[in-house]
N, C-alpha and C positions, 0 to 999 in steps of 0.2 A: 523699757526705754525711758530716758529722762525727758520730761515734758517741761517746756519753758512757757510760762504765762507772760503775755505781753499786756502792759497796761495801756489802755486806750486814752485815758485821761492824762492831761498834762499836770505835773506837780505844781501846786501853787502854795507857797509858804504863807503863813499868816502875815498880816500887815506889819506887825512889830517884831518879826522874827530876828532881824539883825540886832535890834536893841536888847532883846531878851538874851541872845547869845553873848553879846558884848558885856552885858551886866554880869553874866556868869563868869566870863573870862576875867573881868576886873576883880570879882570876889575871890576867885581862885588865886590870882596874882597877889592880892592883898594878904591872903592867908599864908602864902609861902614866903613873905618878906620877913627876914630875920633881923635881929638887933645888930648882928655883925655886919650885914650888908648896909644897914642904915648908918652905922658908925663909919664904915669905909667911905660911903658916899657923902657924908656930911661935910659941907665946905670948911667949917672951922677946923676939923680934924686934918683935912688936906693942907690948910694953911699952916697949921702947927707942925706937921711933918715936913713941909717944905722949909719952914723957918729953922727948925732944928737941924735939918740936913745942911742948910747953908751955914749955920753957926759951927757945926762940926767940921765942915770943910774949911772954914776960915781958921779955926783953931789948929787943925792939922797942918795947914799951910804956914801959919805963923811959927809953929814949933819946928818946921823944917828949916827955917832961916836962922 
């Protein structure tokens, strides 16, 4: 027969449990950050893409007339 043990003591995490776990989470997230993600999220790249799209749109419109 399967016997289940019951803990009588309440679990009490260490005082800095949350800070330890969050430090590990931040380290993991930093290790998975790739150059491609940085390039996509960089503001100057976004502005360049938006500007080039606007210029291409203007040139396509001008050539239509």
